[in-house]
LOTORDREN-16330 format. One line per field, with one value per residue (C-alpha): residue in one letter; chain; x, y, z. Coordinates in steps of 0.5 Angstrom, whole numbers, plus 2048, in hexadecimal, padded with zeros to 3 digits. Layout:
REM residues N
vogu	(A | ...)
vexlo	(A | ...)
px	(X | ...)
py	(Y | ...)
pz	(Z | ...)
This chain:
REM residues 153
vogu	(M | N | A | D | P | L | A | A | L | R | P | L | H | A | P | A | A | I | G | W | W | P | P | A | P | L | W | W | L | L | A | L | L | G | T | A | L | L | M | L | G | L | R | A | L | W | R | W | L | R | G | R | G | Y | R | R | A | A | G | R | E | L | S | R | A | R | Q | E | A | V | D | A | R | E | Y | A | T | R | A | A | Q | V | L | R | R | A | A | L | V | R | Y | G | P | R | E | V | A | G | L | V | D | A | A | W | L | E | F | L | D | R | S | A | R | M | Q | G | F | V | A | G | A | G | Q | A | L | A | R | A | P | Y | D | P | A | A | D | C | D | P | A | A | L | D | A | L | C | R | R | W | L | R | R | H | R)
vexlo	(A | A | A | A | A | A | A | A | A | A | A | A | A | A | A | A | A | A | A | A | A | A | A | A | A | A | A | A | A | A | A | A | A | A | A | A | A | A | A | A | A | A | A | A | A | A | A | A | A | A | A | A | A | A | A | A | A | A | A | A | A | A | A | A | A | A | A | A | A | A | A | A | A | A | A | A | A | A | A | A | A | A | A | A | A | A | A | A | A | A | A | A | A | A | A | A | A | A | A | A | A | A | A | A | A | A | A | A | A | A | A | A | A | A | A | A | A | A | A | A | A | A | A | A | A | A | A | A | A | A | A | A | A | A | A | A | A | A | A | A | A | A | A | A | A | A | A | A | A | A | A | A | A)
px	(86D | 86A | 86E | 869 | 864 | 85F | 85D | 85A | 855 | 84E | 84C | 849 | 841 | 83C | 838 | 831 | 82B | 828 | 820 | 81B | 817 | 817 | 817 | 81B | 817 | 817 | 813 | 80E | 80D | 80C | 807 | 803 | 803 | 801 | 7FB | 7F9 | 7F9 | 7F5 | 7F0 | 7F0 | 7EF | 7E9 | 7E6 | 7E6 | 7E4 | 7DE | 7DC | 7DC | 7D8 | 7D3 | 7D3 | 7D1 | 7CB | 7C6 | 7C8 | 7C7 | 7C0 | 7BE | 7C0 | 7BC | 7B6 | 7B7 | 7B6 | 7B0 | 7AD | 7AE | 7AB | 7A5 | 7A3 | 79D | 79F | 7A5 | 7A2 | 7A2 | 7A9 | 7AB | 7A7 | 7AB | 7B1 | 7B1 | 7B0 | 7B5 | 7BA | 7B8 | 7B9 | 7C0 | 7C2 | 7BF | 7C3 | 7CA | 7C9 | 7C4 | 7BE | 7C0 | 7C3 | 7BE | 7B7 | 7B5 | 7B7 | 7B1 | 7B0 | 7B6 | 7BA | 7B9 | 7BB | 7C1 | 7C3 | 7C3 | 7C7 | 7CC | 7CD | 7CF | 7D2 | 7CE | 7C8 | 7C1 | 7BD | 7BC | 7BC | 7BA | 7B6 | 7B8 | 7B2 | 7AD | 7AF | 7AD | 7A7 | 7A4 | 7A2 | 79D | 79B | 796 | 798 | 7A0 | 7A3 | 7AA | 7AF | 7AF | 7B6 | 7B9 | 7B7 | 7B9 | 7C0 | 7C1 | 7BF | 7C4 | 7C9 | 7C8 | 7C8 | 7CF | 7D2 | 7D0 | 7D5)
py	(7F2 | 7F9 | 7FF | 804 | 803 | 808 | 804 | 7FF | 804 | 805 | 80C | 811 | 811 | 815 | 813 | 810 | 816 | 818 | 816 | 81A | 815 | 815 | 81D | 820 | 822 | 829 | 827 | 823 | 829 | 82E | 829 | 829 | 830 | 832 | 82D | 830 | 837 | 835 | 832 | 838 | 83C | 838 | 838 | 83F | 840 | 83B | 83F | 846 | 843 | 840 | 847 | 84A | 846 | 84A | 850 | 84B | 849 | 850 | 852 | 84C | 84E | 855 | 853 | 84E | 854 | 859 | 853 | 852 | 859 | 85C | 863 | 867 | 868 | 860 | 85F | 864 | 861 | 85A | 85D | 860 | 859 | 856 | 85C | 85B | 854 | 854 | 859 | 855 | 84F | 854 | 858 | 854 | 857 | 85B | 860 | 85F | 85D | 864 | 868 | 86C | 872 | 876 | 872 | 86C | 870 | 873 | 86C | 86A | 870 | 870 | 868 | 869 | 86F | 872 | 877 | 876 | 873 | 879 | 87E | 87A | 874 | 870 | 874 | 870 | 86A | 86E | 871 | 86B | 866 | 86B | 870 | 86E | 874 | 873 | 873 | 872 | 870 | 869 | 869 | 86D | 86A | 863 | 866 | 869 | 863 | 85F | 864 | 863 | 85C | 85C | 862 | 861 | 85F)
pz	(732 | 72F | 731 | 731 | 737 | 735 | 72F | 733 | 735 | 732 | 72F | 733 | 733 | 736 | 73C | 73B | 73B | 741 | 741 | 742 | 747 | 74D | 74E | 753 | 75A | 758 | 752 | 756 | 75B | 755 | 752 | 759 | 75A | 753 | 753 | 75A | 757 | 751 | 755 | 759 | 753 | 750 | 757 | 757 | 74F | 751 | 757 | 753 | 74D | 752 | 756 | 74F | 74E | 751 | 74C | 746 | 749 | 74A | 743 | 740 | 744 | 742 | 73B | 73C | 740 | 73A | 735 | 739 | 73C | 739 | 73A | 73D | 744 | 744 | 742 | 747 | 74C | 74B | 74A | 751 | 753 | 750 | 752 | 759 | 759 | 756 | 75B | 761 | 75E | 75E | 764 | 769 | 76C | 771 | 76C | 767 | 76A | 76D | 767 | 764 | 75F | 75F | 763 | 75F | 759 | 75C | 75E | 757 | 755 | 75A | 75A | 753 | 753 | 74D | 74C | 749 | 74F | 753 | 74D | 747 | 744 | 74A | 74E | 74B | 750 | 755 | 752 | 74D | 753 | 756 | 751 | 74C | 748 | 748 | 741 | 73F | 739 | 73A | 735 | 73A | 740 | 73D | 73C | 742 | 746 | 742 | 744 | 74B | 74A | 747 | 74C | 753 | 758)
């Protein structure tokens, strides 16, 4: 018989490592919440990008008008049409369709918080479609129209 009863015991050993699967219920909840937030964020991004599509289309039409226009008056006429259509898409016909002359130019300045339509190159937008003698600087008008497309709210 052995005099030391502790000698028969096995040495100390570490418990088995805890596995990572299956995760605790809180991790499942966080994964679901994270997935839902990611889907909502992607949906908001998609709607934001789709809502800005008219700006890109208007920019392409301005470029096409600039290339195809025979003279400055024709470019101003086409630019006026492009801006009118973009404003109709963004603000709706109730707010935009009835605006003409100075009211239209004031709307363009006000909606983008800028100046240049009432007193600047943008005056050609109101004159060019109706006045055969109207003349403007196409480069300045193009820059003004593109700035409005970027800045209007």
